[in-house]
C-alpha positions in Angstrom: 22.0 51.0 1.3 21.8 54.5 -0.1 19.7 57.2 1.6 16.0 57.3 0.7 15.2 60.9 -0.1 11.9 62.7 0.6 11.5 63.3 -3.2 12.0 59.7 -4.1 9.1 57.3 -5.0 9.4 54.3 -2.7 8.1 50.7 -2.7 7.2 50.2 -6.3 5.9 46.8 -7.6 5.9 45.7 -11.3 3.7 43.6 -13.5 5.6 40.5 -12.5 3.8 40.2 -9.1 0.5 39.8 -10.8 -1.4 42.6 -8.9 0.3 45.7 -10.3 -0.4 47.6 -13.5 0.6 45.7 -16.6 3.2 48.1 -17.9 6.9 47.8 -18.4 9.5 49.0 -15.9 10.6 52.0 -18.0 7.1 53.5 -17.9 7.5 53.9 -14.1 10.8 55.6 -14.5 9.5 58.0 -17.2 6.5 58.8 -15.0 8.8 59.5 -12.0 10.8 61.9 -14.2 7.7 63.7 -15.3 6.8 64.2 -11.6 10.2 65.7 -10.9 11.3 62.9 -8.6 14.9 62.3 -7.7 14.7 58.6 -7.4 12.5 55.5 -7.7 12.9 52.4 -5.5 11.6 49.2 -7.1 10.8 46.6 -4.5 8.6 44.0 -6.2 7.6 40.8 -4.3 10.6 38.5 -4.3 10.1 34.9 -5.5 11.1 31.9 -3.5 12.8 28.8 -4.9 10.2 26.4 -6.1 7.6 29.1 -6.5 5.5 28.0 -3.5 3.4 31.2 -3.3 1.2 33.3 -5.6 1.1 37.1 -6.1 4.8 37.5 -6.7 7.2 37.1 -9.6 8.3 33.6 -10.6 11.8 32.5 -9.5 12.7 32.3 -13.2 12.0 36.1 -13.5 14.4 37.3 -10.8 17.4 37.5 -13.0 15.5 39.4 -15.7 14.0 41.8 -13.1 17.4 42.7 -11.7 18.8 43.1 -15.2 16.0 45.3 -16.4 16.3 47.7 -13.4 20.1 47.9 -13.5 19.9 48.6 -17.3 17.4 51.5 -16.6 19.7 52.9 -14.0 22.5 53.0 -16.5 20.2 54.6 -19.1 18.7 57.3 -16.9 21.5 57.9 -14.3 21.9 61.5 -15.2 18.2 62.3 -14.7 17.0 60.0 -11.9 18.3 57.2 -9.6 16.7 53.8 -10.3 17.2 51.7 -7.2 16.9 47.9 -7.2 15.2 46.1 -4.3 12.8 43.4 -3.2 10.0 43.0 -0.7 10.0 39.6 1.0 8.6 37.7 4.0 10.8 36.2 6.7 10.5 32.4 7.0 12.9 30.5 9.3 13.1 27.6 6.9 14.4 29.7 4.1 16.8 31.5 6.4 18.3 28.1 7.3 18.6 27.3 3.6 20.6 30.6 3.2 18.2 32.3 0.8 18.2 35.7 2.5 22.0 35.7 2.7 22.1 34.8 -1.0 19.8 37.8 -1.8 21.9 40.2 0.4 25.1 39.2 -1.3 23.7 39.7 -4.8 25.3 43.0 -5.9 22.3 44.5 -7.9 20.0 44.3 -4.8 20.3 47.5 -2.8 17.5 47.1 -0.4 15.4 44.3 1.1 11.9 45.2 2.6 10.4 42.9 5.2 6.8 42.6 4.1 5.1 39.9 6.3 1.9 38.8 4.5 1.9 35.2 5.9 3.9 33.1 8.4 5.0 29.5 8.7 2.8 27.2 10.8 5.0 25.8 13.5 2.9 22.6 13.7 3.8 21.3 10.3 6.8 22.1 8.0 5.6 23.6 4.7 2.3 24.8 6.0 1.5 28.5 6.0 -1.1 30.6 7.8 -2.9 31.5 4.5 -4.2 27.8 4.5 -5.9 28.2 7.9 -9.7 28.4 8.4 -11.2 31.8 8.5 -11.8 31.8 12.2 -8.2 30.9 13.0 -7.0 33.6 10.6 -9.0 36.2 12.4 -8.1 35.0 15.9 -4.5 34.0 15.6 -2.8 35.0 12.3 -1.7 38.4 13.6 0.2 36.7 16.4 2.1 34.5 14.1 2.8 37.3 11.7 4.0 39.5 14.5 6.4 36.8 15.7 7.8 36.3 12.2 8.1 40.1 11.7 10.1 40.4 14.9 12.4 37.5 14.0 12.9 39.1 10.5 13.8 42.4 12.0 16.3 40.7 14.4 17.8 38.6 11.6 19.8 41.6 10.2 18.9 41.0 6.6 16.3 43.8 6.1 16.6 47.5 5.6 13.0 48.6 6.1 9.8 47.0 7.5 7.1 47.5 4.9 3.5 48.2 6.2 4.1 46.7 9.7 0.4 47.3 10.5 -0.7 44.9 7.8 -0.3 42.0 10.1 -3.5 43.2 11.8 -5.5 43.4 8.6 -8.0 40.7 9.6 -8.6 42.0 13.1 -11.9 43.9 13.6 -11.3 45.3 17.1 -8.0 46.6 18.5 -7.0 44.9 21.7 -4.3 45.2 24.5 -2.7 42.0 23.0 -2.3 43.8 19.7 -0.8 46.8 21.6 1.8 44.5 23.0 2.7 43.0 19.6 3.0 46.5 18.1 5.2 47.7 20.9 7.5 44.6 20.5 7.8 45.3 16.8 8.6 49.0 17.4 11.2 48.1 20.1 12.9 45.5 17.8 13.0 48.0 14.9 14.5 50.7 17.2 17.2 48.3 18.4 18.1 47.3 14.9 17.8 50.9 13.6 15.4 49.8 10.9 12.7 52.3 9.8 9.0 51.3 9.8 7.2 52.3 6.6 4.0 54.3 6.6 2.3 52.8 3.6 -0.3 55.0 2.0 -2.5 52.0 1.1 -3.1 51.7 4.9 -4.1 55.3 5.4 -7.9 55.9 5.5 -9.1 59.1 3.9 -12.4 60.7 4.7 
């Protein structure tokens, strides 16, 4: 992976995920150039085979996404670096199927962000935490997400942990148990030499 520079724009999604602005990829590049940036890192939500999840590109869009960004890099290489990446959750079942290795070995993909928005339910294959009842989500989801995030860090597939604090988004009161989970995530990231992202969406402003 190339070095992420301070003057780069990092962690950019596209219209394909369904919750970003409905503009084409080139518009982001042109805006970055106007801002005087040295690079832009596209890391849209990666699809999974079979399209089991919402709020991400469809699996059929992956090839077009990679082609679009590599084409923009060729077009604007003398002005700005256009980097190609993906943000994706870690699931043991997809690891066993070789999906993360497949993405890592795909030449256009420069960076994989570990963004753990949900986790597998160990009680039943194919069931995920987003299907839990509200009370269970508030009480237990962060523990499952934390374990999945740590496994993802240790897997060796990922370059950056995106918004690691997001696993606690449903928690209303900070506890010692959450302290322990956060400490384990930090320790795992240090051991693997993986940076933890400070995502501006998580920063509260007065």
